[in-house]
C-alpha positions in Angstrom: -148.9 -185.0 -156.8 -151.0 -188.1 -156.2 -152.6 -188.7 -152.8 -153.1 -192.3 -151.6 -156.5 -193.3 -150.2 -155.6 -192.7 -146.6 -154.4 -189.2 -147.4 -157.6 -188.5 -149.4 -159.7 -189.5 -146.5 -157.6 -187.4 -144.1 -157.8 -184.4 -146.3 -161.6 -184.6 -146.7 -162.1 -185.1 -143.0 -160.1 -182.0 -142.2 -161.9 -180.1 -144.9 -165.3 -181.0 -143.3 -164.1 -180.0 -139.8 -163.0 -176.6 -141.1 -165.5 -175.6 -143.8 -164.8 -172.7 -146.1 -163.8 -172.0 -149.7 -160.4 -173.6 -149.4 -162.0 -176.7 -147.9 -164.5 -176.9 -150.7 -161.7 -176.7 -153.2 -159.7 -179.4 -151.5 -162.7 -181.7 -151.6 -163.1 -181.0 -155.3 -159.4 -181.8 -155.9 -159.7 -185.2 -154.1 -162.9 -186.0 -156.1 -161.2 -185.1 -159.4 -158.3 -187.4 -158.5 -160.7 -190.3 -157.6 -162.6 -189.7 -160.9 -159.4 -189.8 -162.9 -158.4 -193.1 -161.3 -155.1 -194.8 -161.0 -152.3 -194.1 -163.4 -154.2 -191.2 -165.0 -154.1 -187.4 -164.7 -156.4 -184.5 -164.4 -156.0 -180.8 -164.9 -155.8 -179.0 -161.6 -156.5 -175.6 -163.2 -159.9 -176.9 -164.5 -161.2 -177.1 -160.9 -163.1 -174.0 -160.2 -162.0 -172.1 -157.1 -165.0 -171.1 -154.9 -165.3 -167.4 -154.3 -165.6 -165.8 -150.9 -168.5 -163.3 -150.4 -167.6 -162.1 -147.0 -164.2 -162.5 -145.3 -164.2 -162.9 -141.5 -161.2 -163.0 -139.2 -161.0 -165.7 -136.6 -161.6 -164.4 -133.1 -159.1 -166.8 -131.5 -155.5 -167.4 -132.4 -154.8 -170.1 -135.0 -152.7 -172.1 -132.5 -155.7 -172.6 -130.3 -157.7 -173.9 -133.2 -154.9 -176.3 -134.2 -154.9 -177.7 -130.6 -158.6 -178.2 -130.7 -158.4 -180.1 -134.0 -155.7 -182.2 -132.5 -157.9 -183.1 -129.5 -160.9 -184.0 -131.7 -158.6 -186.2 -133.8 -157.2 -187.9 -130.7 -160.7 -188.5 -129.3 -161.9 -189.9 -132.6 -158.9 -192.1 -132.8 -159.6 -193.4 -129.3 -163.2 -194.1 -130.2 -162.1 -195.9 -133.3 -159.6 -198.0 -131.3 -162.3 -198.9 -128.8 -164.6 -200.0 -131.6 -161.9 -202.2 -133.2 -161.2 -203.8 -129.8 -164.9 -204.6 -129.4 -165.1 -206.4 -132.7 -161.9 -208.5 -132.0 -159.7 -206.7 -134.5 -156.4 -208.0 -133.1 -157.6 -211.6 -133.6 -158.2 -211.2 -137.3 -155.4 -212.3 -139.7 -153.4 -209.4 -141.2 -155.2 -209.5 -144.6 -158.6 -209.1 -142.9 -157.3 -206.3 -140.6 -156.1 -204.5 -143.8 -159.6 -204.8 -145.3 -161.2 -203.5 -142.1 -158.9 -200.5 -142.1 -159.4 -199.8 -145.8 -163.1 -199.5 -145.5 -163.2 -198.0 -141.9 -164.5 -194.6 -142.9 -166.7 -195.8 -145.7 -170.4 -196.4 -145.5 -171.2 -200.1 -146.4 -174.8 -200.7 -147.3 -174.7 -204.3 -148.3 -172.4 -207.3 -148.2 -173.6 -210.3 -150.1 -172.5 -213.5 -151.6 -172.9 -213.7 -155.4 -173.2 -216.6 -157.7 -170.1 -215.6 -159.6 -166.8 -217.5 -159.5 -163.5 -215.5 -159.5 -161.9 -215.0 -162.9 -158.8 -213.5 -161.3 -157.0 -214.6 -158.2 -157.1 -211.2 -156.4 -159.5 -210.3 -153.6 -160.1 -206.6 -154.0 -161.4 -206.1 -150.5 -158.2 -207.3 -148.8 -155.8 -206.9 -151.9 -154.5 -210.4 -151.7 -154.6 -213.8 -153.5 -156.8 -216.2 -151.5 -155.4 -219.7 -151.3 -158.8 -221.3 -151.5 -159.4 -219.7 -155.0 -156.4 -221.7 -156.3 -158.2 -225.0 -155.6 -160.2 -225.6 -158.8 -162.0 -228.7 -157.4 -164.1 -226.5 -155.1 -166.4 -223.6 -155.9 -165.6 -220.4 -154.0 -168.0 -217.7 -154.9 -167.3 -213.9 -154.9 -168.6 -211.6 -152.3 -169.7 -208.0 -153.1 -169.6 -205.0 -150.8 -171.5 -201.9 -151.9 -171.8 -198.5 -150.3 -170.1 -195.1 -150.5 -166.5 -193.9 -150.0 -166.1 -190.9 -147.6 -165.9 -188.7 -150.7 -169.4 -189.7 -151.7 -168.2 -191.8 -154.7 -170.0 -195.2 -155.0 -168.1 -198.1 -153.5 -168.3 -201.6 -155.2 -165.6 -204.1 -154.3 -165.5 -207.9 -154.9 -163.6 -210.2 -152.6 -163.3 -213.5 -150.7 -165.5 -214.8 -148.0 -163.0 -214.1 -145.2 -162.6 -210.4 -146.0 -166.4 -210.1 -146.4 -167.0 -211.6 -143.0 -164.4 -209.3 -141.4 -166.0 -206.3 -143.2 -169.4 -207.3 -141.9 -168.1 -207.3 -138.3 -166.7 -203.8 -138.8 -169.9 -202.6 -140.4 -172.8 -204.1 -138.5 -175.2 -201.6 -140.1 -174.6 -203.3 -143.5 -177.2 -205.7 -144.9 -175.5 -209.1 -144.9 -176.7 -212.0 -147.1 -175.3 -215.3 -148.0 -176.7 -217.6 -150.7 
């Protein structure tokens, strides 16, 4: 089974909210999938299962815990929606909204313009083919976003100026520099 990026983030967030041996193992599974990359496999049985030293029973019913997790997810979703509204998310074109969502849970340390020209026509921040890159009469430099994915894996994505600008609004903590 392959998890997409959204499912990986969701699984890791749930594992962090409910720590324990199973949560630790789930995080290791997601990290193994990320290390293997796209269109490759990894051996699930090679991932060590953490051992439990002491088993404790929950003092409250599982149903109550599930409801509390639902409320915390709802509250975090409301906070996320409020943040997106503050940065003018709805006014962004669809491509930039996708880039913002893709990197929403990531930590972005730096967004900077490089002196490199695109050799391919794909912006990896927004996963699209920018129209301005097709005009060979004009230089359109690549932008680089660096940081960490929620899993702790290093993030390094190249893209167009529009996606970089949208990403900088969604991550005001990131160091932003243009040449």
